[in-house]
N, C-alpha and C positions, 0 to 999 in steps of 0.2 A: 295788228288786226289785218285780216283783208278782207272786205265787207262791197261784195259785186256793185254799189247802188241798188237794189233792193230787198226787201225787206223776206228773208232766206224762206224758199218754197219748200214743201215737204212735202209731194205726191200734188192728186189731183182727181177728184170724182169727173168720169163722162158717162152721160145715158149712152150703152150703146141696143139697138135691138138688134135681134134676131146672130149676134157674132157665136161667131166659134173661137174663143177666145187661149191662145195658145198656142190655137192643134195649129193645120195647115190647109185643113178640106175646104176652107172659101181660098185659098189664095188664086188669084188670077195667074191666067194661065203666058208663059210667054213675055216678054220680054216690053218691062215698065216703065213709063212714061215719064217716074220721076227717074231713071239710069240717068238720064242728065246731068241730075242736077250731083250728082258727085265729084263734090269737088275741092280739089284740095289747093290749100294755100298757098303761090307761092316761096319758097325761104326767101327772105332779105336778111345780104350780113349785115348791121347793124352797130356800128360798135359800140362795146359797154363798158359802164366805166365800174372798175370788179368791186368798188368800193362801195357805190350804190346799189351790186347784188347780191350783194355780204348786207348791207345792211336789209335788202328785204329777205331776203334768207333768214336773219335774224328774228325781222319781222311776225316770218311766220310760224317759228322755231315758239318764239314769242306766246303766241295764240296758242300755239296748241298744248301749253303749260301753267298756266296765267290764270285764273279767276274775275272777274273783273264785274262792273254793276254801273250801269252809267244811262243818261240822257243823252241821247243825237236826234241830233233832223234829217231828216230822210230827205232829198228834192229831187221829185219823179222823171225820166224825162217828157211825160207829158207840158212839164211847166208848171205845172197845178202847185200851191202853196206849199210848202214845205209840212212835211207831217212832222212829228215831236211822241218820242219814238222811246219805250224801257230799253232796256240790252240789260242782258243778265247774259253771263259766258260762263258753264265748268266745263274744264278739258270734260275729257271723258263723257259727258252726262249730254251736251250742244247746247245751243243757244237759244232764250229767248226771250222773240218779241212785238210786244206789245205795243198801242197804242197808249203813250200819256192819259187818264182820266184827267176828264176839268181839273179836278179836289185832288190830286194826287197821282201817282200812282195805282194798280190796278193789277196783279198778275191770278187775278185769282178766274180764268179760264187761259192762262199762259199756257203756253209747251214747248220744250224742248223740242228743236228743230235737230238731230238729229247730226253732228256732226260727218260730212260726206260733200263731196264736191259737188254730191245730187242738188243739195240741198243750197249751197253757195254759200258755204254756215266756214265762223273766223280760223277757225284751223285747220278748212279745207283746203287753205292756200300755194301747197306745193306745187302738183299738176298745172293747174293756171300761169304761176309763176315761171316756170318752167317754158307756158308757150310765148309768156312778154318779157322774154329776154330773150327767146328767139325771134318774136313778130320786131322789138323793137330798140330801138337805144335806147338803156336805162344809166344815167344818169342825177351828181346832184346834183340839189343846183336851191344850196343856199340853207339859211335857217329861220326860223320863225320862234312865238309866241302863242298857246293855248291853252288857255283855263290854266295860268301862269306857268306850263309849265313847256323847257323846254325841245323846238322837236330841229330834227334835220327834212329838210324839203329831195325829195326822188326822182325826174323825168322821166316820164315814157313816149320817147321820139320819133316820127315819124323817120325813113330815111332824106324825107327836104329837112329834119332838123324840129318839126313843132312840135308843140308836143301836145299830147290826147290825152294821157293820163296824169295825175301832181296827187304824193303821196306823203305827210305827215306822221314822220314816228315821231312817239315822245320816249325822249330820253332816257329819263328815269325807270319808265316801265315797260322800253322795248317793245309796245305794242306802237299797230297804228291806229290816228288819232280821229286822222282829216284824210279823205278821198276826193277824187273831181278827175272828172271824163269831163275835156275840155272841150271843142271848135277849134275853129281856123282860127276864130278873131277871138281864143281865149279867155270866151265866154262860156262857162258851168251848163254843159249839157247835165246834169243828175253827180248827184252823191250826196256824199253821208261824213255828217260832223259830229264827236260828242262836243255836249258842250256843258256839261258835268264826270267825273269818274274818280269811279271808288274801286280799289282794289285789296279785298278785305281779306282781312284778315286766319281768316275758315274757307271752308268753299262748298259749306251748307247752300244747298238749294230755296230760292223761295218760296217764302207759307203760299201755297194755294198751284204749285206751277204745279204741272207735271212730264213724266217722260215720253212722249211718243215713241211705237216702233222706231224698231228699225227703219233702213233701207232696204228695198226689197234687193234678193241677192244680186252683186255686181256678176256681168255674164264678159267671162274670158273672149280673145281671140278667137276660137274654135268656134263656140255661142254665136259667137253675131257673123261670120258668115256660114253661118249655119241657116242667122236666120234669111240674112241676104239670097242663099239659093230657097229657099222656102218663095219667096216672093216680098219678105215683108219690107215697110220703107226702113230705111234703112242706110242713108248716105252717108260717102266717107266724108264728106265737106257740107258748108252749108253756104252761099251767098253769101259776100260781107268778109268776108279770110276766114271763116269761122272751122278750125278745124274739130272732126270728132278727139272726144276726153272718155269717154266713157259711156256700158251701158247696165241700166239695173233687170232685176224684173219689174212691173209692178202691175199695182190692183190690178182684179179681172182679165189675169194673162195676158195685161198689156207690158207695154217696153219702154221702156225710158231711156233715153238717149242726148247725146249730153254736149253742148261744141259751147267754143267758144273761141276767143284770138289772143284770152290773155287782159281782158279789159274787158268784156263786154261777156254774157253769158247767158245760153239760149237753152232747156229742156224742152226736146221731145216724144210728149210719148204718141204712141200708136199702139191701136186695139183693134184686130177687127173686128168686122160688122156693121151696121148701118148708124149712120145719128139722129137718133132719137130726136128732133129740133123742141116739139111740146116737152119732153122735161128736161128746160135749161131754163126754164128762168131764168131772167137775171141778164141776158145780151143782147145783145145788141146784132146788128147786120154791119159790119165795118164799111167804111164806105166808099174802103177800093178796091169789093173785090164783086161787088154788081148785086148781093144780097147773098154769097156762097160761102164767104165766114163769119162767123159768127163772133162777135167781141166781148168780154165782161162788160157791163156799163158799169162799176165800178169795183175796188176791190186787187185781187194783185192783177196785174195785166196777162189776160189769158188771149188767146184767139181757138177757135173750132172750125175745124171742115174735113170735111166727107170724102176721099182721092183714093183709087186708087182698090175700091176693094176694102177701106180702113178711115179713123175713123181719129184725123192727128190733130195733136193742146202745143200749144207753146205758149207759154209761161217763159218769159222774160223784162225785164223795165231799159231793153235796150229801147232806139229807137224804133216807133210804127214801119221806117223806112226799110230795115232790119227786115219787119213782119214780110209786107212786102214779095221783096224782093224772097224771101224763106217760100210763099202762098204761091209764087211767078214758078219757083222751079217743082215747085210742089202741087201744081193747078189740081184744085178742086174738080171733081168730076161734074160734069152735061148736068143742069137740073132744068 
């Protein structure tokens, strides 16, 4: 199972005033300031270990075929205490992720996040794995024992040979049971680690869990090109070496753009219109943006701002420095 260091995210609600959503009547004319943010990461040829690459691909296929239940520790990038999560995965249905209740698991309000790359779900690993192999050197890094299970350890290393990601693959099930993103001192920046794992004989959904609506239709290259022609914010890449992966239709006529380098994943939601700040309780001013950018005070890390006639929303558990660079490339309107 490849988990991207964050709770799976499916959809976002942003309040927009006077929006011409889905149309092009409100498209700003002329060159856009965000055009300079079309950053395509340079390709670096770093040798891979074929056995390590094969192991990660097998783990991705295993998540597509295997049902599992478990408890995982999710360590976010803001350095706060790890959260204990109940994780229930069913191929073809999706993944439920819910906070573990003090008295035990409670999935009464759990919802399956559909298996799609935009949701960061376990069964959506292959597009990101291809980026990982292209951007980093993927090598074997020994073995370990977790939860009494024998695991193989794989590392993703940069051009200097320093590890940036580390993955533990269970030999029995083929599932990824631990994932770390690490800094240059080998300190974990964020991660996900199962502390218990069960592969049920039957694949029924847990009681109380429901299946969310599937993601909006995926937009093909022609549709994405048309968005750019009509003036939509739709960069080919984002600062930090993040490549465009795919686009989906989103709620209220917006679009969801997904970017990644194989380790970090960023969802950029774009809606035409004007941001109604008064309709967004629970948001605070991001410290790096002088009041122009709002950040969620709790829950999934989310940033919202107004730029070039659009409301932009970023959802990611990547370090805040990533978001700061994205805001710099897609600058807020001056108010």
